[in-house]
C-alpha positions as CSV (number, residue, x, y, z in Angstrom):
1,M,88.8,86.6,39.5
2,K,92.4,85.6,40.5
3,H,93.2,89.3,40.8
4,I,90.2,89.9,43.0
5,L,91.1,87.0,45.3
6,L,94.7,88.2,45.5
7,T,93.5,91.7,46.4
8,L,91.2,90.3,49.1
9,A,94.0,88.1,50.5
10,L,96.3,91.1,50.7
11,I,93.7,93.2,52.4
12,Y,93.1,90.4,55.0
13,I,96.9,90.0,55.6
14,G,97.2,93.7,56.1
15,F,94.2,93.8,58.4
16,V,95.7,91.0,60.6
17,S,99.2,92.5,60.7
18,W,97.9,96.0,61.5
19,G,95.5,94.7,64.1
20,Q,92.1,96.1,65.0
21,Y,92.3,96.8,68.7
22,A,93.6,99.6,70.9
23,P,97.3,100.7,70.4
24,A,100.1,101.0,72.9
25,A,99.9,103.3,76.0
26,E,99.8,107.0,75.4
27,K,99.0,106.6,71.7
28,P,95.7,108.0,70.3
29,G,92.9,105.5,71.0
30,S,94.8,103.6,73.7
31,T,92.8,102.2,76.6
32,A,95.8,102.0,78.9
33,L,95.2,103.4,82.4
34,Y,98.1,105.0,84.3
35,K,98.8,103.6,87.8
36,D,98.5,107.0,89.6
37,S,95.2,107.9,88.0
38,S,92.4,109.0,90.4
39,I,90.2,106.5,88.6
40,F,91.5,103.8,90.9
41,I,89.7,103.8,94.3
42,N,91.1,100.5,95.7
43,W,93.6,97.7,95.1
44,A,93.8,94.0,95.7
45,K,94.3,93.2,99.4
46,Q,95.1,89.4,99.3
47,C,96.6,87.1,96.7
48,T,97.2,83.3,96.5
49,I,99.9,82.2,94.1
50,Y,100.2,78.9,92.2
51,R,103.7,78.9,90.6
52,G,104.1,77.9,87.0
53,W,107.1,76.2,85.4
54,K,110.1,77.9,83.8
55,N,109.4,75.7,80.8
56,I,106.2,73.7,80.8
57,T,107.7,71.2,78.3
58,Q,110.6,70.5,80.7
59,K,109.1,70.3,84.1
60,D,112.4,69.3,85.7
61,S,113.4,72.9,85.0
62,G,111.5,73.8,88.1
63,F,109.3,76.8,88.9
64,T,109.8,80.5,88.7
65,S,111.0,82.2,91.8
66,I,110.8,86.0,91.5
67,G,108.4,87.7,93.9
68,D,105.8,86.3,96.3
69,S,102.1,86.7,97.2
70,N,102.9,90.1,98.7
71,S,104.3,91.5,95.5
72,C,101.0,91.9,93.7
73,I,98.9,93.5,96.4
74,G,98.5,97.2,97.0
75,R,99.2,99.9,94.5
76,A,100.9,99.2,91.2
77,G,104.6,99.8,91.2
78,E,105.0,99.7,95.0
79,N,105.6,96.1,96.1
80,G,107.5,94.6,93.2
81,I,106.1,91.9,90.9
82,I,105.7,88.1,90.9
83,S,106.7,86.1,87.9
84,L,104.0,83.4,87.4
85,G,105.8,81.1,85.0
86,D,104.2,78.9,82.3
87,S,100.5,78.5,83.3
88,G,101.0,80.0,86.7
89,I,98.0,81.4,88.5
90,A,97.3,84.3,90.9
91,I,94.0,84.6,92.7
92,C,93.3,88.1,94.2
93,Q,90.7,89.1,96.7
94,F,89.2,92.5,97.6
95,N,87.8,94.0,100.8
96,Q,85.0,95.6,98.9
97,P,83.5,93.5,96.0
98,I,84.1,94.8,92.5
99,I,80.9,95.7,90.6
100,D,79.9,96.1,87.0
101,G,79.8,99.9,86.7
102,E,79.8,102.3,83.8
103,G,82.8,101.4,81.5
104,W,85.9,99.8,82.9
105,D,85.7,98.1,86.3
106,F,89.3,97.2,87.1
107,A,92.7,97.1,85.5
108,V,95.6,94.5,85.6
109,F,99.2,95.7,85.7
110,E,102.3,94.0,84.3
111,N,105.9,95.3,84.3
112,T,107.2,95.1,80.7
113,F,109.4,98.1,79.8
114,D,108.7,97.9,76.1
115,D,105.4,98.6,74.3
116,R,105.9,95.5,72.1
117,F,107.5,92.9,74.5
118,L,104.3,91.6,75.8
119,E,103.8,88.6,78.2
120,L,100.2,87.9,78.4
121,A,97.6,86.4,80.8
122,T,93.9,85.5,80.7
123,V,91.6,87.0,83.3
124,E,88.7,85.4,85.1
125,V,86.3,86.5,87.8
126,S,84.2,84.8,90.5
127,S,81.6,85.7,93.1
128,D,82.2,82.7,95.3
129,G,85.8,81.7,94.8
130,W,84.8,78.4,93.3
131,R,83.2,79.1,89.9
132,Y,85.3,81.3,87.6
133,F,84.3,82.9,84.3
134,R,86.8,84.1,81.7
135,F,86.7,87.4,79.9
136,P,86.3,86.9,76.1
137,C,89.8,87.5,74.7
138,H,91.4,87.7,71.3
139,S,94.8,87.4,69.7
140,L,95.4,88.2,66.1
141,T,99.2,87.6,66.3
142,D,100.6,85.3,63.7
143,T,100.5,81.6,64.7
144,V,102.8,80.3,62.0
145,N,106.1,81.5,63.6
146,Q,106.7,81.1,67.3
147,T,107.4,84.4,69.1
148,S,111.0,84.1,70.4
149,P,111.8,84.6,74.1
150,F,112.5,88.2,73.6
151,G,110.3,88.7,70.5
152,Y,107.7,91.3,69.9
153,T,103.9,91.4,69.9
154,E,101.8,94.2,68.5
155,P,99.3,95.5,71.1
156,E,96.9,96.2,68.3
157,N,96.5,92.5,67.9
158,I,95.5,91.9,71.5
159,N,92.2,92.3,73.2
160,N,91.0,91.5,76.8
161,L,94.4,89.9,77.7
162,A,96.3,91.3,80.7
163,G,99.8,92.4,79.8
164,K,98.8,94.4,76.8
165,Y,100.5,97.6,78.1
166,R,103.9,98.5,79.5
167,Y,104.9,99.1,83.1
168,G,102.9,101.7,84.8
169,F,99.8,101.3,82.6
170,G,97.0,98.9,83.4
171,T,95.0,96.8,81.0
172,P,91.3,97.6,81.8
173,F,88.5,95.1,82.0
174,D,84.7,95.7,81.8
175,I,82.7,93.0,83.7
176,G,79.9,93.7,81.3
177,N,82.0,92.0,78.5
178,I,81.4,88.6,80.2
179,P,78.1,86.8,79.2
180,D,75.5,86.5,81.9
181,Y,75.8,83.3,83.9
182,K,73.5,82.3,86.7
183,D,76.4,81.5,89.0
184,L,78.1,84.9,88.5
185,N,76.9,88.0,90.3
186,K,78.5,90.8,88.4
187,N,77.9,93.2,91.3
188,N,79.7,91.0,93.7
189,I,83.1,90.1,92.2
190,R,85.3,89.1,95.1
191,F,87.9,87.1,93.3
192,V,90.0,87.8,90.1
193,K,92.1,85.1,88.7
194,I,95.2,85.8,86.5
195,I,96.5,82.9,84.4
196,D,99.7,83.0,82.5
197,V,99.4,82.5,78.8
198,V,101.7,79.6,77.7
199,G,102.9,81.2,74.4
200,S,103.9,77.9,72.9
201,L,102.3,77.0,69.5
202,N,102.5,73.3,70.4
203,P,98.8,72.3,70.7
204,A,99.7,70.2,73.8
205,F,100.7,73.3,75.7
206,A,99.2,76.3,73.9
207,T,96.7,78.7,75.4
208,Y,93.7,79.6,73.2
209,D,91.6,82.7,72.8
210,T,87.8,82.8,72.6
211,A,87.9,82.1,68.9
212,M,90.1,79.0,69.6
213,R,93.2,80.7,68.1
214,K,96.5,79.9,69.7
215,I,97.9,82.9,71.7
216,N,101.4,83.4,70.6
217,D,103.7,85.3,73.0
218,P,107.4,85.1,74.0
219,W,108.3,81.5,74.6
220,P,110.1,79.6,76.0
221,T,111.2,81.8,78.9
222,P,113.1,79.3,81.1
223,F,114.2,81.9,83.7
224,P,113.4,82.5,87.4
225,S,111.5,85.5,86.0
226,G,109.6,83.6,83.3
227,G,106.0,84.1,82.3
228,F,103.6,86.9,83.2
229,D,105.1,89.4,85.6
230,F,102.1,90.3,87.7
231,D,102.2,93.7,89.4
232,A,98.8,94.7,90.7
233,I,95.0,95.0,90.2
234,G,93.5,98.5,90.5
235,V,89.7,98.7,91.3
236,I,87.6,101.3,89.5
237,H,84.1,100.3,90.6
238,E,83.3,98.6,93.9
239,Q,80.3,98.2,96.1
240,P,79.5,101.6,97.7
241,K,79.5,102.0,101.4
242,S,77.0,104.8,101.3
243,G,73.5,104.1,102.6
244,I,74.8,102.0,105.5
245,D,74.5,102.9,109.2
246,N,77.3,104.8,110.9
247,I,78.8,102.1,113.0
248,S,79.9,104.7,115.7
249,S,76.2,104.9,116.7
250,N,76.2,101.2,117.4
251,M,79.7,100.4,118.6
252,F,83.2,101.7,119.1
253,I,86.6,100.4,119.8
254,K,88.2,101.3,123.2
255,G,91.8,100.8,124.0
256,P,95.3,102.1,123.7
257,N,96.7,103.2,120.4
258,P,99.6,102.3,120.0
259,I,99.0,99.0,121.7
260,K,101.7,97.1,123.5
261,E,102.2,93.6,124.8
262,S,99.5,92.3,127.2
263,Q,97.2,95.1,126.3
264,K,93.8,94.7,124.6
265,L,91.1,96.5,122.6
266,E,87.4,96.3,123.5
267,I,84.5,96.4,121.1
268,L,81.7,98.1,122.9
269,L,78.1,97.7,121.6
270,S,75.0,99.7,122.3
271,E,72.7,97.0,120.9
272,T,72.8,93.3,120.1
273,I,74.0,92.8,116.5
274,N,75.9,90.2,114.6
275,Y,79.2,91.2,113.0
276,K,82.5,90.0,111.7
277,V,86.0,91.2,112.5
278,E,88.8,91.1,110.0
279,I,92.4,92.2,110.9
280,Y,94.9,93.1,108.2
281,D,98.5,94.1,108.4
282,A,100.1,97.1,106.8
283,L,100.4,95.4,103.4
284,G,96.7,94.4,103.3
285,R,97.3,90.8,104.2
286,L,94.5,89.1,106.2
287,F,96.0,88.3,109.7
288,K,92.9,87.0,111.6
289,Q,89.1,86.7,111.4
290,M,86.6,86.6,114.2
291,N,82.9,86.5,114.7
292,N,81.2,88.8,117.3
293,A,84.5,89.3,119.1
294,Q,84.2,91.7,122.0
295,T,87.9,91.7,122.9
296,I,91.0,91.9,120.7
297,M,94.2,90.9,122.4
298,D,97.6,92.2,121.3
299,S,98.4,88.6,120.2
300,D,95.5,88.9,117.7
301,L,97.2,91.8,116.0
302,P,100.2,91.9,113.6
303,S,103.2,94.0,114.5
304,G,103.4,97.5,113.2
305,L,100.5,99.2,111.4
306,F,97.2,97.3,111.3
307,Y,93.6,97.7,110.2
308,I,90.5,96.2,111.8
309,N,87.5,95.9,109.6
310,I,84.2,95.4,111.4
311,F,81.1,94.8,109.3
312,G,77.6,93.4,109.4
313,K,74.5,93.4,107.4
314,T,74.0,97.1,107.6
315,F,77.3,98.7,108.6
316,F,81.0,98.8,108.0
317,S,83.8,100.4,109.9
318,V,87.6,100.5,109.7
319,Y,89.9,101.0,112.8
320,K,93.5,101.9,112.2
321,G,96.1,101.2,114.8
322,L,99.7,100.6,115.7
323,K,101.2,97.6,117.6
324,L,104.6,98.3,119.1
């Protein structure tokens, strides 16, 4: 009987050490998605950042400082990264809501340059920006020994945690993995929240997976670049624009392009309809919002390249312009 128990124990140890989830990028069975893949049809357009500490156990160490809210919008690899720090948070928004399509729905990108130096984050989604729901996540990494600041984590031990893959490869998420909640519309995901995993094994600060196991990752990282280094979110499935009216039959924008100081754009309507106007700069940052506006002054527009989204219940249109 002792021999049987010993054998079972060794099998279990081997199982945990080898892991049971997908391996590193470009290895057989990996789920990593390359940043330039045609599978991505959109990217996060806005992001709000709540900085985390360099060392959550020593809050006088201050907050991380690498990157800003512009670093994690747009395509992966183009605008830099933002280091979230211990328990730091990023909340991203999208012009078109993400939906629960067939297979993966979006992917989160981090910037580690090693397949095994993994700084992790949990991922949550929301339809209303108020109530968030976390993806079930799993970590089979040893929790007896603290992973050192530059220690390794095996990707085969990680599931549904952002940061599983190296720079250039996104960790994919399927909205269908989240249980059904009455306050979550899986076909209207407008917000994605990224929360840095505090890799400490101290119960007072640890982050836990769905099975209430501590998530062990490099810690402490008391640097300006500490914590999860957030790069981007690539969208795979979003609400389609097909089936809506062609807005040009209802309205069009008249005015100079490029537009200069003291000039204006006019929104001309062929019928009475309610609509919203959202103006974005070249980096996808929301600059101004208006309801049923018929005139857009040059002061309403950011300098350089800009986009005007006009949408209502049954239509959507994008105007691209340049302000000199």
